[in-house]
GUGU-870605 format. One line per 4 residues: their letters; for each residue x, y, z of C-alpha. Coordinates in nm, 3 decimals, decimal comma. Each point is the difference from the previous one (the first is absolute). Layout:
<nodes>
a> X:Y:Z; ...
</nodes>
This chain:
<nodes>
mdne> 2,092:-3,857:0,840; -0,258:0,211:0,231; 0,108:0,322:0,237; 0,054:-0,262:0,254
dalr> 0,221:-0,208:-0,155; 0,172:0,283:-0,182; 0,078:0,126:0,314; 0,153:-0,307:0,142
ayek> 0,204:-0,050:-0,301; 0,137:0,358:0,026; 0,074:-0,095:0,385; 0,196:-0,285:-0,078
mvli> 0,214:0,176:-0,257; 0,109:0,255:0,225; 0,096:-0,245:0,215; 0,229:-0,134:-0,178
rrme> 0,097:0,350:-0,157; 0,097:0,119:0,354; 0,123:-0,317:0,138; 0,275:-0,052:-0,303
ervs> 0,067:0,355:0,066; 0,095:-0,054:0,355; 0,215:-0,313:-0,122; 0,136:0,206:-0,207
vlyk> 0,122:0,262:0,267; 0,083:-0,291:0,225; 0,236:-0,192:-0,217; 0,195:0,335:-0,047
gdsi> 0,030:0,060:0,361; 0,088:-0,357:0,069; -0,251:-0,142:0,202; -0,116:-0,223:-0,302
pgfv> 0,305:-0,267:-0,117; 0,033:-0,198:-0,291; -0,168:0,105:-0,350; -0,299:0,188:-0,035
htsi> -0,213:0,020:-0,323; -0,306:0,246:0,034; -0,309:-0,032:-0,229; -0,038:0,384:0,049
gqea> -0,230:0,079:-0,331; -0,148:-0,342:-0,057; -0,234:0,007:0,297; -0,321:-0,017:-0,224
cavg> 0,174:-0,350:-0,148; -0,033:-0,184:0,333; -0,293:0,161:0,113; -0,225:-0,040:-0,320
alfh> 0,181:-0,352:-0,032; -0,148:-0,111:0,297; -0,341:0,204:0,045; -0,169:-0,333:-0,039
srvt> 0,219:-0,209:0,195; -0,071:-0,249:0,256; 0,199:-0,081:0,281; -0,001:-0,343:-0,084
dvit> 0,134:0,092:-0,343; 0,377:-0,011:-0,054; 0,235:0,265:-0,072; 0,373:-0,054:-0,132
sthr> 0,219:0,312:-0,033; 0,294:0,130:-0,077; 0,278:0,204:0,151; -0,162:0,317:-0,076
ghgh> -0,311:-0,187:0,230; -0,085:0,249:0,288; -0,313:0,153:-0,171; -0,096:-0,384:-0,118
vlak> -0,011:-0,104:0,387; -0,149:0,327:0,176; -0,233:-0,020:-0,267; -0,064:-0,379:0,072
glep> -0,082:0,106:0,332; 0,363:-0,003:0,194; 0,007:0,211:0,318; 0,212:0,317:-0,054
rrmm> 0,153:-0,072:0,379; 0,120:-0,361:-0,103; 0,125:0,117:-0,318; 0,202:0,300:0,120
aelm> 0,123:-0,265:0,273; 0,103:-0,227:-0,251; 0,191:0,242:-0,229; 0,195:0,120:0,348
gket> 0,068:-0,384:0,093; -0,206:-0,008:0,247; -0,123:-0,294:0,198; -0,370:0,171:-0,012
gsnl> 0,042:-0,032:-0,388; -0,211:-0,196:-0,245; 0,347:-0,259:-0,041; 0,121:0,055:0,343
grgg> 0,221:0,199:-0,137; 0,133:-0,281:-0,242; -0,134:0,121:-0,313; 0,047:0,400:-0,007
smhv> -0,066:0,224:-0,299; 0,023:-0,254:-0,285; -0,225:-0,319:0,151; -0,314:0,173:0,195
adpr> -0,170:-0,335:0,036; -0,356:-0,032:0,199; -0,137:-0,339:-0,117; -0,280:0,053:0,238
lgif> -0,101:0,281:-0,225; 0,061:-0,209:-0,295; 0,323:0,200:-0,027; 0,244:-0,267:-0,146
gang> 0,293:0,246:-0,008; 0,179:0,243:-0,154; 0,336:-0,114:-0,207; 0,325:0,103:-0,048
ivga> 0,015:-0,188:-0,299; -0,129:0,130:-0,322; -0,274:-0,173:-0,131; 0,024:-0,294:0,268
glpi> -0,325:0,063:0,149; -0,172:-0,130:-0,332; 0,066:-0,361:0,029; -0,106:0,007:0,361
avga> -0,324:0,189:-0,096; -0,082:-0,298:-0,213; 0,089:-0,277:0,263; -0,257:0,207:0,229
ayal> -0,236:-0,017:-0,280; -0,017:-0,320:-0,048; -0,038:-0,086:0,382; -0,292:0,240:-0,046
adrg> -0,188:-0,121:-0,279; 0,060:-0,374:0,130; -0,162:0,119:0,327; -0,288:0,106:-0,154
gddl> -0,165:0,389:0,031; 0,095:0,236:-0,220; 0,250:0,180:0,203; 0,297:0,095:-0,234
vvaf> 0,336:0,163:0,018; 0,142:0,355:-0,134; 0,348:-0,035:-0,093; 0,159:0,326:-0,001
fgdg> 0,313:0,040:-0,209; 0,167:0,279:-0,214; 0,081:0,025:-0,380; 0,334:-0,102:0,052
aiat> -0,119:-0,317:0,093; -0,157:-0,060:-0,300; 0,366:-0,087:-0,144; 0,058:-0,262:0,268
gafh> -0,036:-0,400:-0,073; -0,186:0,000:0,290; -0,282:0,199:-0,138; -0,059:-0,202:-0,295
eavn> -0,002:-0,344:0,183; -0,232:0,124:0,261; -0,243:0,160:-0,261; 0,025:-0,298:-0,245
laal> -0,132:-0,248:0,301; -0,267:0,225:0,137; -0,119:0,037:-0,337; 0,040:-0,366:-0,076
wklp> -0,196:-0,130:0,336; -0,266:0,305:-0,009; 0,139:0,132:0,325; -0,177:0,292:0,208
vifl> 0,281:0,265:-0,043; -0,025:0,343:-0,073; 0,332:0,090:-0,174; 0,076:0,405:0,146
cenn> 0,259:0,136:-0,235; 0,112:0,347:0,145; 0,123:0,133:-0,309; 0,199:0,318:0,182
gfse> 0,228:0,042:-0,309; 0,342:-0,129:0,158; 0,154:-0,291:0,050; 0,228:0,116:0,289
fsat> 0,187:0,247:-0,182; -0,071:-0,096:-0,349; -0,289:0,131:-0,197; -0,249:-0,248:-0,068
adqh> -0,007:0,105:-0,389; 0,355:-0,137:-0,008; -0,067:-0,335:0,163; -0,270:-0,162:-0,182
pvpi> -0,067:-0,014:-0,387; -0,361:-0,051:0,005; -0,304:0,145:0,228; -0,063:-0,191:0,303
aara> -0,383:-0,087:-0,157; 0,230:-0,188:-0,263; 0,164:-0,228:0,265; -0,282:-0,074:0,140
agyg> -0,198:-0,057:-0,293; 0,253:-0,298:-0,056; -0,156:-0,186:0,243; -0,376:0,056:-0,034
ldvv> -0,016:0,243:0,269; -0,248:0,309:-0,037; 0,175:0,314:0,092; -0,199:0,312:0,159
tlpg> 0,179:0,328:0,002; -0,051:0,277:0,246; 0,114:0,323:0,105; 0,166:-0,013:0,303
ndve> -0,050:0,358:0,119; -0,350:-0,052:0,056; -0,109:-0,209:0,286; -0,361:-0,018:-0,095
avad> 0,116:-0,081:-0,383; 0,218:-0,298:0,178; -0,296:-0,135:0,231; -0,255:0,015:-0,290
giap> 0,182:-0,164:-0,256; 0,147:-0,319:0,197; -0,377:-0,025:0,140; -0,082:-0,195:-0,298
vydr> 0,309:-0,181:-0,003; -0,055:-0,129:0,353; -0,306:-0,135:-0,110; 0,146:-0,187:-0,279
vrag> 0,267:-0,126:0,178; -0,190:-0,110:0,325; -0,295:-0,145:-0,241; 0,306:-0,267:-0,101
egpv> 0,090:0,161:-0,371; 0,349:-0,024:0,068; 0,275:0,277:0,017; 0,019:0,380:-0,130
lvev> 0,268:0,226:0,006; -0,072:0,342:0,083; 0,236:0,256:-0,111; -0,020:0,352:0,213
vtvr> 0,207:0,262:-0,132; 0,157:0,203:0,284; 0,268:0,198:0,088; 0,341:-0,012:0,246
vhgh> 0,030:0,340:0,160; 0,312:-0,134:0,246; 0,330:-0,200:-0,175; 0,002:-0,380:-0,004
yegd> 0,105:0,027:0,361; -0,001:0,273:0,239; 0,322:0,213:-0,057; -0,025:-0,074:-0,363
pqry> 0,132:0,325:-0,202; -0,213:-0,116:-0,264; 0,275:0,157:-0,283; -0,124:-0,223:-0,227
rdke> -0,330:0,214:-0,026; -0,117:0,321:-0,141; -0,048:0,215:0,274; -0,251:0,251:-0,174
rmtr> -0,177:-0,298:-0,139; -0,033:-0,189:0,318; -0,124:0,324:0,201; -0,256:0,076:-0,249
eiae> -0,115:-0,349:-0,011; -0,029:-0,042:0,365; -0,202:0,342:0,014; -0,210:-0,118:-0,264
adpl> -0,064:-0,371:0,144; -0,013:0,046:0,377; -0,265:-0,232:0,140; -0,089:0,151:0,264
tvar> -0,035:0,347:-0,174; -0,267:-0,214:-0,199; -0,194:-0,162:0,211; -0,004:0,340:0,258
trla> -0,149:0,200:-0,284; -0,304:-0,284:-0,083; -0,051:0,035:0,369; -0,103:0,323:-0,011
ergi> -0,134:-0,041:-0,348; -0,273:-0,264:0,179; -0,104:0,264:0,253; 0,227:-0,151:0,279
eent> 0,069:0,345:0,230; 0,334:0,096:0,052; -0,016:-0,042:0,363; -0,059:-0,353:-0,020
iaav> 0,309:-0,091:-0,238; 0,170:0,239:0,244; -0,080:-0,239:0,309; 0,103:-0,327:-0,214
eqrv> 0,337:0,144:-0,120; 0,064:0,095:0,375; -0,112:-0,316:0,143; 0,254:-0,167:-0,220
laev> 0,279:0,255:0,118; -0,082:-0,127:0,358; -0,009:-0,378:-0,092; 0,350:0,055:-0,132
edae> 0,138:0,172:0,295; -0,124:-0,271:0,173; 0,201:-0,241:-0,260; 0,302:0,168:0,118
kygr> -0,060:0,005:0,352; -0,067:-0,357:0,002; 0,260:-0,082:-0,183; 0,243:0,230:0,185
esaf> -0,079:-0,131:0,348; 0,002:-0,379:-0,104; 0,297:-0,226:0,067; 0,229:-0,178:-0,197
pdpa> 0,034:-0,357:-0,024; 0,179:-0,189:0,257; 0,320:-0,053:-0,157; -0,003:-0,393:0,133
sard> -0,312:0,009:-0,278; 0,212:0,007:-0,251; -0,054:-0,359:-0,152; -0,367:-0,052:0,085
fvya> -0,246:-0,086:-0,265; 0,278:-0,153:-0,221; -0,190:-0,346:-0,025; -0,330:-0,061:0,183
prnh> -0,024:-0,305:0,239; 0,063:-0,320:-0,077; -0,252:-0,300:0,025; 0,102:-0,233:0,246
vdpt> 0,124:-0,361:-0,154; 0,086:-0,282:0,252; 0,389:-0,100:-0,158; -0,089:-0,320:0,159
vrpd> -0,306:-0,124:-0,219; 0,118:-0,271:-0,215; -0,136:-0,072:-0,405; -0,206:-0,294:-0,054
esgq> 0,261:-0,214:-0,147; -0,274:-0,239:-0,093; -0,143:0,213:-0,250; 0,001:-0,087:-0,376
vvsq> 0,361:0,041:-0,160; -0,024:0,274:-0,259; 0,235:0,236:-0,208; 0,076:0,337:0,191
sril> -0,182:0,203:-0,267; -0,320:-0,226:0,118; 0,077:0,076:0,309; -0,022:0,377:-0,059
rqal> -0,289:0,003:-0,165; -0,179:-0,228:0,251; 0,152:0,307:0,236; -0,190:0,250:-0,213
ddal> -0,337:-0,223:-0,030; -0,019:-0,040:0,361; 0,088:0,401:0,055; -0,302:0,070:-0,243
aadp> -0,245:-0,210:0,179; 0,078:0,127:0,306; -0,021:0,373:-0,038; -0,271:0,180:-0,203
dvfl> 0,279:0,296:-0,037; 0,232:-0,200:-0,136; 0,073:0,015:-0,364; 0,230:-0,070:-0,281
agid> 0,149:0,253:-0,297; 0,299:-0,007:-0,210; 0,049:-0,088:-0,392; -0,192:-0,277:-0,140
vagg> -0,048:-0,141:0,383; -0,328:-0,139:-0,131; 0,148:-0,223:-0,193; 0,277:-0,125:0,191
nvfg> 0,281:0,220:-0,129; 0,338:-0,109:-0,130; 0,023:-0,293:0,304; -0,344:-0,074:0,028
itre> -0,017:0,079:0,352; -0,319:0,141:0,029; -0,195:-0,230:-0,238; -0,359:-0,079:0,041
laqk> -0,005:0,273:0,274; -0,208:0,245:-0,202; -0,265:-0,289:-0,081; -0,024:-0,073:0,382
hprr> 0,000:0,362:0,128; -0,218:0,225:-0,246; 0,078:0,381:-0,016; 0,327:-0,066:0,221
vldt> 0,282:-0,096:-0,219; 0,050:0,273:-0,256; 0,190:0,042:-0,299; 0,179:0,298:-0,036
pise> 0,165:0,189:-0,297; 0,400:-0,017:-0,016; -0,028:0,297:0,227; 0,238:-0,066:0,328
aaim> -0,026:0,359:0,103; -0,374:0,006:0,036; -0,016:-0,415:0,105; 0,206:0,148:0,350
glav> -0,230:0,323:-0,007; -0,282:-0,257:0,007; 0,139:-0,175:0,252; 0,081:0,358:0,213
gsam> -0,312:0,158:-0,030; -0,233:-0,292:0,042; 0,183:-0,134:0,325; -0,043:0,350:0,128
agrr> -0,353:-0,031:-0,080; -0,016:-0,327:0,249; 0,057:-0,281:-0,287; 0,292:-0,238:0,037
pvve> 0,149:0,020:-0,370; 0,212:-0,306:-0,129; 0,127:0,131:-0,299; 0,295:-0,169:-0,229
lmyl> 0,318:0,147:-0,136; 0,084:-0,237:-0,278; 0,362:-0,005:0,052; 0,191:0,182:0,257
dflg> 0,203:0,147:-0,281; -0,289:0,231:-0,071; 0,020:0,192:0,347; 0,174:0,280:-0,151
vcld> -0,301:0,087:-0,197; -0,250:0,024:0,323; 0,239:0,058:0,292; -0,104:0,361:0,082
qlmn> -0,378:-0,156:0,108; 0,200:-0,274:0,215; 0,307:0,236:0,118; -0,182:0,331:0,068
qaak> -0,374:-0,068:0,003; -0,050:-0,373:0,188; 0,283:0,008:0,255; 0,015:0,370:0,084
lrlm> -0,418:0,057:-0,019; -0,047:-0,148:0,389; 0,273:0,231:0,133; -0,088:0,308:-0,222
tgga> -0,351:-0,047:0,161; 0,083:-0,031:0,387; -0,101:-0,331:-0,028; -0,358:0,088:-0,136
vtlp> 0,024:-0,277:-0,254; 0,119:-0,351:-0,042; 0,070:-0,163:-0,332; -0,045:-0,357:0,008
lvvr> 0,140:-0,066:-0,349; 0,170:-0,293:-0,166; 0,190:0,020:-0,295; 0,081:-0,348:-0,140
tqfg> 0,312:-0,017:-0,239; 0,274:-0,267:-0,116; 0,351:0,001:-0,054; 0,268:-0,244:-0,079
sgrs> 0,303:-0,051:-0,212; 0,105:-0,355:-0,167; -0,200:-0,035:-0,307; 0,216:0,260:-0,236
sgsq> -0,304:0,289:0,066; 0,273:0,249:-0,042; 0,077:0,321:0,187; -0,333:0,120:0,012
hsqs> -0,209:-0,303:0,087; 0,267:-0,138:0,257; 0,051:0,253:0,275; -0,019:-0,031:0,382
leal> -0,080:0,330:0,105; -0,122:-0,076:0,377; 0,260:0,232:0,135; -0,131:0,289:-0,176
lahi> -0,366:-0,066:0,138; 0,113:-0,068:0,358; 0,222:0,323:0,029; -0,366:0,181:-0,037
pglt> -0,152:0,028:0,368; -0,370:-0,053:-0,007; 0,027:-0,315:-0,210; 0,006:-0,387:0,103
vvmp> 0,211:-0,202:-0,204; -0,060:-0,367:-0,028; 0,193:-0,275:-0,193; -0,088:-0,362:0,077
ssga> 0,131:-0,311:-0,151; -0,183:-0,274:0,151; -0,385:-0,099:-0,119; -0,102:0,027:0,371
dayg> 0,140:0,283:0,073; -0,112:0,167:-0,353; -0,345:-0,077:0,127; 0,013:0,112:0,367
llra> 0,178:0,312:-0,107; -0,219:0,092:-0,280; -0,307:0,014:0,199; 0,184:0,182:0,312
sied> 0,061:0,284:-0,237; -0,346:0,017:-0,166; -0,136:-0,001:0,391; 0,258:0,244:0,119
dnpv> -0,027:0,379:-0,039; 0,277:0,115:-0,144; 0,111:-0,014:-0,388; 0,176:-0,296:-0,054
vfie> 0,221:-0,071:-0,314; -0,001:-0,382:-0,019; 0,298:-0,118:-0,240; -0,039:-0,373:-0,140
hrll> 0,242:-0,180:-0,184; -0,097:-0,161:-0,297; 0,241:-0,288:-0,012; -0,186:-0,114:0,363
yekk> -0,320:-0,011:-0,194; -0,005:-0,345:-0,092; 0,155:-0,160:0,310; -0,201:-0,216:0,193
aalp> -0,154:0,034:0,352; -0,300:-0,085:0,211; -0,297:0,269:0,033; 0,029:0,089:0,369
gehf> -0,331:0,056:0,076; -0,227:0,375:-0,005; 0,091:0,083:0,354; 0,336:0,002:-0,048
rvpl> 0,181:0,297:0,039; 0,397:0,152:0,021; 0,103:0,293:0,203; 0,106:0,264:-0,224
gkaa> 0,374:0,128:0,122; 0,075:-0,335:0,165; 0,244:-0,230:-0,188; 0,020:-0,377:0,046
itrr> 0,312:-0,219:0,059; -0,017:-0,257:-0,221; 0,295:-0,211:0,103; 0,216:0,011:0,337
grdl> 0,322:0,037:0,018; 0,336:0,092:0,183; 0,276:0,093:-0,179; -0,157:0,297:-0,234
tivs> -0,300:0,171:-0,111; -0,146:0,032:-0,322; -0,262:0,270:-0,060; -0,157:0,001:-0,304
wsrm> -0,384:0,046:-0,169; -0,201:-0,100:-0,272; 0,149:-0,262:-0,260; 0,309:0,054:0,156
atha> -0,144:-0,139:0,295; -0,034:-0,354:-0,142; 0,369:0,053:-0,136; 0,140:0,083:0,364
laaa> -0,173:-0,311:0,124; 0,173:-0,215:-0,311; 0,334:0,176:0,127; -0,062:-0,097:0,351
eela> -0,051:-0,372:-0,102; 0,337:-0,014:-0,212; 0,181:0,214:0,275; -0,145:-0,309:0,264
rrgi> 0,176:-0,218:-0,225; 0,316:0,128:0,056; -0,073:0,005:0,372; -0,100:0,357:0,028
eaev> -0,349:0,069:0,169; -0,161:0,331:-0,133; -0,285:0,128:0,128; -0,226:0,144:-0,248
idlr> -0,223:0,334:0,028; -0,301:0,066:-0,219; -0,098:0,352:0,012; -0,347:-0,048:-0,185
tvap> -0,070:0,388:0,047; 0,330:0,240:-0,076; -0,171:0,303:0,164; -0,080:0,073:0,245
ldrd> 0,351:-0,260:0,061; -0,030:-0,226:0,311; 0,323:0,136:0,164; -0,042:-0,258:0,309
tile> -0,014:-0,309:-0,127; 0,345:0,087:-0,208; 0,153:0,099:0,284; -0,100:-0,237:0,188
sfgr> 0,139:-0,236:-0,262; 0,313:0,155:-0,036; 0,066:0,071:0,376; 0,028:-0,382:0,001
tnrm> 0,198:-0,089:-0,296; 0,204:0,352:-0,027; 0,021:-0,072:-0,401; -0,247:0,084:-0,279
viaq> -0,034:-0,016:-0,342; -0,288:0,201:-0,170; -0,106:-0,127:-0,332; -0,270:0,164:-0,264
eavr> -0,087:0,010:-0,335; 0,061:0,350:-0,090; 0,324:0,183:-0,068; 0,219:-0,026:0,298
dfgi> 0,069:0,353:0,017; -0,236:0,264:0,212; -0,246:-0,269:0,101; -0,217:-0,171:0,272
gsei> 0,330:-0,164:0,065; 0,201:0,293:0,071; -0,238:0,120:0,263; 0,024:-0,353:0,188
aaia> 0,345:0,022:0,003; 0,012:0,338:0,132; -0,243:-0,088:0,283; 0,189:-0,292:0,085
vdsg> 0,302:0,196:0,052; -0,159:0,298:0,163; -0,194:-0,245:0,250; 0,309:-0,033:0,190
fwsl> 0,193:-0,331:-0,078; 0,319:0,171:-0,028; 0,204:-0,350:0,053; -0,094:-0,116:-0,365
dapi> 0,166:-0,329:-0,064; -0,028:0,087:-0,392; -0,138:0,246:-0,271; -0,359:0,006:-0,077
vrvg> -0,024:-0,114:-0,340; -0,274:0,118:-0,272; -0,087:-0,252:-0,253; -0,216:0,157:-0,334
adya> 0,008:0,072:-0,335; 0,237:0,186:-0,190; -0,012:0,389:0,041; -0,090:0,026:-0,388
papy> -0,402:-0,037:-0,145; -0,106:-0,383:-0,074; 0,156:-0,120:-0,344; -0,212:-0,187:-0,257
spvl> 0,219:-0,282:-0,115; -0,046:-0,291:0,217; 0,409:-0,034:0,034; 0,053:0,352:0,093
erew> -0,322:-0,018:0,279; 0,101:-0,293:0,195; 0,351:0,200:0,021; -0,148:0,258:0,122
eagp> -0,286:-0,134:0,274; 0,091:-0,158:0,308; -0,120:-0,346:0,162; 0,075:-0,280:0,207
adiv> 0,371:-0,026:-0,095; 0,060:0,379:0,049; -0,140:-0,063:0,374; 0,210:-0,317:0,080
aaae> 0,310:0,199:-0,100; -0,046:0,315:0,183; -0,098:-0,211:0,312; 0,312:-0,174:-0,007
rvla> 0,164:0,314:-0,088; -0,124:0,133:0,364; 0,085:-0,316:0,196; 0,348:0,014:-0,156
c> 0,052:0,313:0,203
</nodes>
C-alpha cells in the first residue's frame, strides 16, 4: 500500500467500527429488531480481503456480514435503514441484519445459515467463469462452517472445476459459543489440503498484511488457476450475538487479546509511522462519524414498508402462456422419457444461458433422460460429484448471476440432504433481497412407488415442497404436459421443482412441437362429468381417468382434474368444478395424511359450499413408509380401485 491506499483502508475500517458500535447501541435501544451479530475486531479482515476486489466481483457473506458489505461498497445509509427494517434499506426492509445484500454491487447476500453461502459462491463462480473474463468470488465464512457438509461439498466442486473462488475463512477462535480448538480435530489448512487447495494464512489485525498477502491470491485466481483458501486469524470482540454475556470466555484473556489485536490501533500507528499528519487522520475519523450520524438519521427518518406489501417479492412475474394453444398431435409418437429429453434439447438450443448439471447427467443418468445431450451441447451438460447441496447451490448462485440452470436431483427421496439450498436460499432470496434478484432455476427429479424400491426410493414428498412459499412445484402426467411444463419451467423466473414419475417414462405420446407450453399453476380438466369431481396429479391422474371410466360403466359421470402444478394451486378450477358437482374425491400417491389432498379438502370446505351432499374423501397410501415386498407394497399404495371405492362412498351419501 502507498500512503493514499493505507489512509483509504483505515477510513473504511473506522467506518465499519463506528457503524457496528452504533448498531450495538441502537439494538440495545430497540431501534433495530431481530438478531444482530457485529464484526467489531474483524475490520481488517473485510477491508484487506476486498481491497483488490472490483464491483463486478461477487461476495457471499455470513450472519456476521456488516463489515463485508460495507467493505464491498454498500452505502452506510442503506445498510442502517435495512437493519431498522425500513423501506429505504438495501433489501427494502425484507432482509435485515443477517441477510444484507445488493447484487448490483456483487453482494449476493449475508446468510443466516452457517456455511450456506459457500455452495452459492460456487454457483456464482461457475457463471462468472463460463461468461469469460477474470472476475471472481470471495466467499466469506467462519471457522465453524468448516464442520458443515456445505463447506466440503462446495470446496470439492470448486477445486474439481478450478473455479475462481477465494474461500476466505475468518478464524476468530469461536464457533458461536465453543472454542475452535474444541470443534476441529485438525487445523484448517489440513482440511483444505484434502481437496488440493493451497492455503494462505494472514494476521487478521493488520489490514496491510491482509491486503498485501491476498494480492497474489487474487492474481492466481483471476488467471484461472483455481480456488485458494485464505485463513485470516482474527478476534471477535463482542459475543456471538449482541447481548451474549460470553460466560464461556476467560475475561482477563479476552481483554488482553482484544487490546493487543485491535486492528484500528495497529493501522493508526502505521499511518503515523508513514508520516501522515495527525490532523489528516483526525479529519478522516471526523468524516466517518458524520457519515455514521447521517446513516442513523436517514434510517430513523425513513418510512417502514407498507403493511400491504408484506406478500410482495415472493414470486417473480410469470410469463404469459396462452392456455388455449393445443399440442401438435401429428408429431412422432415416443416415450415420455424421450419427450423430456427433447424438451431439454430444445431449451438448450433456444437459450445459451441454459445449462444442465447433476450426477452422471452427461452420460444420461439412471433413466437416460439426458443421454446424448452432452455431445450436442458441449460444456453445457455437466457431471458433478455426489454432492446434492453443492448441486443446488450451483443452481442458486448461477441463477443469481444470470444463468438458467437445470439441475438434477437423482431421486426425490434425496431431498433431505440438500433441502437448505431450496428451502432457505432459492425460495427466500427474492423476498429477502426486496426483489433485487430472480432465481430462474429448475430442479428436475423423479419419484414413484410400485416397483419395490423400498422406503428410501419411493416417497412422494410434494407436500413438503409445496409448503415452502417461493417454490413452484410441477408434477406432469401426460407426455404433452411434460414437454410444455418443462419448457415453461425453464423459461420461468422462479425456482421450480419439476417432479417426474418414473413409471410414466415409457408411456407413449406424440411430441407436441417445440413451441408448445403449458402455463404454470393451471390445472387441466381431462374428463368432463356432472356427478363428482376427482382431483389428482402425476401418475395418480392416469389412475383417476381409469377409475372414471369404470365409474362410467356403472352410470356415474366423474369429472377429472389433473393439477399438473401443485404449487401454486389452481384453486379456481377446483372450486368451479366442485361448485357444480358438490362432491369430491382427491387422489394422491403420497401418504394420505398431511398432504396436498388435505389442503384441497380444506380449501373446498372453506370456500362456502356449506351444503355438502357428502364428505370430501381423500385417497392415498397408508401412513407408513413404503414397504419392500411387492405383496406389502400393493397393500400399502392406492390405485384405481381405491378411487372407485371412494367415489361410491361419496355418492352413497
